[in-house]
N, C-alpha and C positions, 0 to 999 in steps of 0.2 A: 749515340745511335745504336739501337738494338740490332742484333744479328738477324739477318733475313734469310728466308728460304727462297732460292733463286733458281729458275729454270732457263737455260739458254740453248737455243738450237744452232746448228752449224758451227760446232766447236772444234773441229779437227785442224783448223788452220785459220789464218787471217784474224779478223776482228773478234770472232767468237772465241778462238783460242786465247787471245790476249785478255778478253773479258773474264774468262774462267780464272785466270791467274790473279787478276785484280780483286775479284770478289773473294777468292780463297785467302789471299794475303790479308784482306780486311776482316777475316773471321766469319764470313757468311757461309751458309751451307748451299752447295751448288749441285744441281742435276744437269750434267753436260750431255747433250744429245747430238749425235752425228752418225753418219753411215760408218765412219771409221773412228772407233772409240780409243784406239791405241795411243795417239798423240797425247791425249789427256790422261789416260790411265798410266802412261809411262812417267808422268810427273810425280806420281805417288803422293798426292795431296790428301790428307786425312779427311777433310771436310768436303770432298768432291766425290760424287758418284758419276761414273760415265758408263753408258752402254750404247751399243749400236742401235740406231733408230732410223727407220725409213718413213718419211713423211707421207708416203702413199699406202702404208700398211695399217689397216684397222687394228691388227693384233698388237702393233707397237704402241698405239695410243692406249690400248688397254693396259699394257705394261707400265706406261707412265702413270695412268690412273691408280693402278695397284701400288706403285712405289709411293706416290703422294699419300695415299690413304694409310699406308703402313709406316712410312718414315717421316714425311714432312708434316702431315696433318693439314697444313695450309700452305698456300703459295702467296708470297709477298710480291715477287717480281717475276714476270715472264718477259723474256727478250726474244722476239721472233727475228732471229738473225740469219737463219739459213736462206740461201738464195741460189737461183740458177740463172746464169747469164749466157745468152745466145747472141752471137754477132753473125747475122746471115741476111743476105738480101731478101726483101719481102717476097719477091716472086719465087724464091726457092724455099721459103719457110712453110712447111707443111702443117696440116692440122695436128699431126703427131708432135711436131716441134712445139706448137702452141700449147698442146696438152701437157707436155713434159715440163715446160716452164711454169705454166699455171698451177700444176700439181704441187710444185715446191713453193712458189711465190705467193699463191693466193689460197688454194684449197688447203695446203698444209698449215698456213697461218690461221685460217678460219677454224680448222679442226683442233689445232693445238690450243687455241683460246677456249673453244667449247669444252675441251677436256679439262682445262684448269679452272674454269669459272666456278664450278661447285665448291672448290677449295679456296676461293678468294673471298675477301671481306673488305670492309671499308679501309681505305688507304692502300689497298693492293694496286699495283701498277703494271699495265700491259704496255710494253714498248715494242713497236714494230719498225723494223729497218726497211725503209723504202729508198728511193733514188730521186735525184733531181730530174732525171729523165721522165719520171711519172708525174711531175708537177705541171699543172696546166699553165701554158704560157712560157715555160722554160725552154732553153735551147735544146733541140732534139738532134739525134745523131742517126744517120742511115744505118740500117742493119739491126736495129734494136726494137723492131716492132713488137715482138712477143715480150721481151724483157720490160721495156718502158711501159707498155700498156698494163702489164701485170702489176707493176709498181704503182701505177695510178689507181688500180683497183683496191689495193690495201689502204690507200689514203682515204678513199671513200668509205671502206669498211670500218676504219677506225672512227671516223666521224659518226657513222651510224650506231656503232656499239656504245660510244660515249653517251649518245642520246637515249638508247634503249635501256642502259644500265645506270642512268644518272642517279636514281634513287638509292642504289647500292653503295654509292660513294667509291666504287672502283673506277680508277682512271685509265683511259686509253689514249695514248699519244703515238705519233708516228714521226720518225726522223728521216727526212729526205737527204741522203748523203751525196756530196759531190764525189769526184774521183778520189779513191783511196788506193794506195799501193799495196795490193794484195795479189795472191796467186791467181785468184779468179779474174782479176783485171788483166794480168799478164797473159793469161790463156786466151782471153777474148781480144785483147789489143796488144799483141807482142811489141815490145820496145817502148810502149807508152810509159812515161814517168809522171806519176801523180805527186803533188806537193805534200800530201798528208800520208803518214805511215799508218799501218794497222794499229800499232800500239798507241799512237796519238789519238786516233779516233775512238779506240776502246776506252781511253781515259775519259773522254767527253761523255760517251754513252753510259759508262759506269756512274759518273756523277749525276747525270740526268735521270737515270733510272731510280736512283735513291732519293732524289729531291724534286725532280721536275713535276711530279704530281701535286706538289703543294701550290703550284702556280698555273698548271695547264691541265686541261681535259678536253679530249676531242680535237686536239690541235695538231697541225702539221708544222714542224719546224724545219726550215731549210738550213742544213749544216754544210755550207759550201763557202769557200773563200774566192770564188770566181763569179764573174758577172757575164750575162744576165743570170 
């Protein structure tokens, strides 16, 4: 398998951090984007570039575009991993709360894809990380109105983009994850223990991003060992 140019968002910790290490160890070139670039920069990986990135900043998307144009030339894999999780009763969830969550989980995903698309070609793969909470008919949890609805939005966005760009042979897929033991989960649900670790889930996403587009396009895959 030839080396790929990979862009990953939300890389300062959790699944994103583990993904960067997996791709780097396999010899791929990685652009790691997160508000805090230090955890990745401190690894000192030769084939990884990390810089601070804010999903709400138009200037930061321009920086990404410039980097791709000068260094990558093309993007083989984009993993939209960055996420904001808010656990708050709906009656207390303000418009500003919704806007903050949607800026990261929906608008940021959309703009990152739009930024990378001109550099993508046939067999490029866009993988967006969603949640089981965003899947229609799945078990829902109180307090996650903003989070789960935003994750439902990117599922529909993925389906739409796969149709709109089907002639380009670029693939768009979305993974709805069950609970994964990450810092973000611990912050939102203190004391909850998930069965899957960040490194275990990263391994699955790593493999899927490299090969899943051979079998899927415009598809939602539920990555959860719980029922329903």
